[in-house]
Phi, psi and omega in degrees: 000121183287153179279162182300327179294319180293325173298319182292325178293316172306305178298324172304319188295316181294324181293317176294326174299312172304313176302313176299319181294319179299317183295318185281336179287324183288328179290326181287322183298327184277326187278317186300313178293333180291317168308309181300314179294325179285328176296322178292324176293320175294329174296314179289319179298321179295325180284317178299319176299313181297320178296320179297323181298310188291307184300314182288324182293320176296313178298331178284330171299323192275338184246004180301325184257017183068006177231171176283092183274062182293336186288349175285339186298304181302334180280347181282143175306326179307322184296344186256009185228173174257151000295152178284158173212170178207142178258119189233151183287323179064039177095348178282179179301144188289147172210163176306131175294121171253142182206158182301153186267332186287128183279114177252217173285126182287138178230147182299134175293335174300314176297317176296320175294322184298306183294318174301318174302323180290316183290326181285321184296318181269346179064041178207172182285149177226125180255145173199144174255119182227183174240148179280168179309327177272011177092355186286129177292134179223157175246139186236142178228130177239125182241119180289145173233158180250160179265190184295344179260014174066022170254148178297129183249351181164196187212144167269117184255120179233149186216155176214138180284141188246014182296317179298315179294326174304311176299314183298318174296318176300319178295326182291316182300313180299315175302321184284330178288317173298317183296322177296319176294320177295322181285333170293316177296322184289326177295316182292320175291318180288331180288331174290318176295316181291326183283332173301314181291326183298317184263007185292315177307317177296319186288327177292321177296319174303314185296315183297322176292312183299321180291327176286320174297320185291313185298324178296311181301322185291316188282332178278345187299307181295314174299326180291315180299320175300314192290324178292315175308307181301321183293321183281327173301308181298324183284333180273333184228096183292343183291337182264004182299321179293328182283315185288331191297312181298324179293322171303312178299317182298316182300319177298314174302323186286322178305316181298323179292326176294324183287321171300317180292334173293310170306319178294318176301314177303325183282324174297312179303317180278000174081015188252011180205159184239162175303137174265083189266159171203164176288128176221156175275111186297318184293325182280327177297322182288320181290331176284324173296325177294322180291329185268356184265119174296123183257346173073220179282348181298156169246127182246123181246136179238125177242122187227154167227138186308124184217129180239135180226167177248113187201174169282106182296327179291318176299315190294321182291326179295314181296312176304313182301318176301313181298324185282320181287330177293319183286323183289330183278327190249357192261027181287126187265192175301329178296342179092002176229150181281142179232113187239130173247128182239118181250135173233130180190136176053037176088355180250141176242113177256118182243118182239142184231170180251024183277200183287348178090178181260132176293120177310332184285340175253006183304314187293338180256001184299332183264003178274151187295143170064024180238122177215154183255357188226027174078003177279186188279345171087359181280329189299307190287325179290332173291322181293317179298317177296321176304307184304307184297319179299338181262004182089006187257205179200167177225127179235153175225141179202163178267143176282155178308324180261021183095171179087162177262142178233118184250133179240113179259109184252146172223151175296138180285141182280141184275332185285129176255000000 
């Protein structure tokens, strides 16, 4: 179950993603229609420009000599190209109809006459969008021209099919819409990734804080229980107070060392501090941890050989204490009591029990935080492994030939004696 702080960070990430996506979507909503409208205007403008060139050029051929020089039209290159055109009287005095020779899109003569009549009657250009007999969309332009007496004598009607330009514009619209959808999706993914990077330091700090609190509770549980047992024994048997008081003081000091070690680990993880190592006798340190750890009805045997290592004594004590507590908790054998053997030699601390051993299916995950095969918090072994790796050592686990689990905590042996 996520903590409330983690949930708030998760919701913040989604809010940042939504804001980033909405901002990019609004920009696309403004730009996409602008691109579509501009392209539509350019598409219409290209067709109109082509029609203007044809009608004005033909009208100039007719009126250059002040007469209706219709005989020049068939010889002009425009008559052999598209857009097609036709010269019509449009209600003015009749003259022979002239038209381009290249077969382009066919248009009804009645439609051509209608536009020519409107242009001559109004003395102005007339544009119209119609359909050819075969259903092809076309645009027409009628340009009136004058004779030598400055009276409107007819009109040049040119037309061009617009289906190809319309198809191109439609393809552009589809491309713009699909591109916007892809960009919005990319913006959402990018926003999610960027927001994740933005809140990553806060999430890391929160995780470090939660782990620190969990490890504090885990590590103080055994010393607090031992301290309570010593206090209750001293309260019930005043004769043992003199013997128990030094152990109580040592245990209280160990609790303080655990807290200091946790803070040191937090600072080490944050990169603001380095390990405070010194030469220590590993065998003596382990023997002291075993003596201060309440074993109850369990039997703990310690076998040591003088071993000197360079390490942080607080962290090493904490790691050994976790291994011993783990063996006492999970190493209960057929007799109903835990039997634990602790061996120290050559920079290695081996803790063996006579319990059921380690399930091979969970062995790879045994040292991960909050992973446990027996219902505990799963922090103890992860802490031990971290301490070993921080000192250049290692932590291994395997099952003994006669049963039980064996944990081997190794450290580099100090060269300085």
